[in-house]
C-alpha positions in Angstrom: -38.2 -23.0 9.2 -40.0 -19.7 10.2 -38.5 -17.1 9.1 -38.5 -15.1 12.4 -35.6 -17.3 13.3 -33.2 -16.1 15.0 -30.3 -17.0 17.9 -28.0 -15.1 19.5 -25.6 -15.4 22.4 -24.3 -13.2 25.0 -20.9 -13.9 26.9 -21.1 -12.4 30.0 -18.3 -10.9 32.0 -19.4 -12.0 35.2 -17.9 -14.8 36.8 -20.4 -17.9 36.4 -21.9 -16.0 33.4 -19.6 -17.7 30.4 -21.4 -19.0 27.5 -24.5 -17.6 28.6 -27.2 -19.0 26.0 -30.3 -16.7 25.1 -33.1 -17.4 22.5 -35.7 -15.2 21.2 -38.4 -15.9 19.5 -38.3 -19.0 17.5 -34.6 -19.3 18.0 -35.9 -22.1 20.3 -35.8 -23.7 16.8 -32.1 -23.2 16.2 -31.4 -24.5 20.2 -33.1 -28.0 19.3 -31.3 -28.1 16.4 -28.2 -27.9 18.2 -29.6 -30.4 20.3 -29.4 -28.0 23.8 -33.2 -28.7 24.5 -32.5 -32.3 24.5 -31.0 -32.0 28.2 -32.7 -28.8 29.5 -36.2 -27.7 30.8 -37.3 -25.2 28.2 -40.5 -23.5 26.4 -41.7 -22.6 22.9 -44.7 -21.8 21.2 -46.6 -25.1 22.0 -45.0 -28.6 22.6 -46.0 -29.6 19.1 -44.0 -26.8 17.6 -40.4 -27.9 18.3 -41.0 -31.1 16.6 -43.0 -29.8 13.4 -39.5 -28.7 12.6 -36.9 -30.5 14.2 -36.9 -34.1 13.6 -33.9 -34.7 15.9 -35.8 -33.3 19.1 -35.8 -35.5 21.9 -36.9 -32.9 24.7 -40.6 -33.4 24.9 -40.4 -34.6 28.3 -38.6 -31.6 29.1 -41.3 -29.1 27.6 -42.7 -26.8 30.3 -46.1 -25.1 28.8 -45.2 -21.7 30.4 -43.8 -18.4 29.1 -40.5 -18.4 29.2 -37.9 -21.1 31.3 -34.3 -20.6 32.6 -32.7 -24.4 33.0 -28.7 -23.3 33.8 -27.6 -21.0 31.7 -30.3 -21.7 29.1 -33.2 -19.4 28.8 -36.1 -19.9 26.5 -39.4 -18.0 26.1 -42.4 -18.4 23.5 -42.3 -16.1 20.4 -45.1 -13.8 22.2 -43.1 -13.6 25.9 -40.2 -10.6 25.4 -40.7 -9.7 28.9 -40.9 -12.9 30.3 -37.7 -13.8 28.7 -36.2 -10.3 29.4 -37.2 -10.9 33.1 -35.3 -14.5 33.3 -32.4 -12.9 31.5 -32.4 -10.5 34.2 -32.6 -12.8 37.2 -30.1 -14.5 36.1 -27.7 -11.7 35.5 -28.9 -9.8 38.8 -30.7 -12.0 41.2 -29.9 -9.6 44.1 -32.7 -7.6 42.4 -35.9 -9.9 42.0 -38.2 -7.6 43.8 -37.2 -4.6 41.1 -37.5 -7.3 38.8 -41.0 -8.5 39.5 -42.4 -5.2 39.9 -41.6 -4.5 36.2 -42.6 -7.6 34.9 -45.9 -7.4 36.4 -46.2 -3.5 34.6 -45.3 -4.4 31.3 -47.1 -8.1 31.6 -50.5 -6.4 33.0 -49.8 -2.9 32.5 -50.3 -1.9 36.0 -48.2 -2.2 39.1 -51.5 -2.9 41.4 -52.8 -6.4 41.8 
């Protein structure tokens, strides 16, 4: 297992956010080991990354080739997408702030606010 693997969970106090499972960097491997990715759309560092390290992984058909994915209370991102995963977390916690989230996602992804 890669040394960067880490997993953390946030238990939000807002209704509907209890047990929100989040990942950072190679923690998709932790989620895959727990079986969480077998039933949720997700991403990682590449389509072959998770099966290389997790033999019981069965979620290949749910893998998405994007920087970050939210499916229910499971949010995943590839290891080089810290701003994309932060934006997904904010969208989950504060959906009414979409325009602000999109603005900051653009700023931190491209270094510019203008298109």
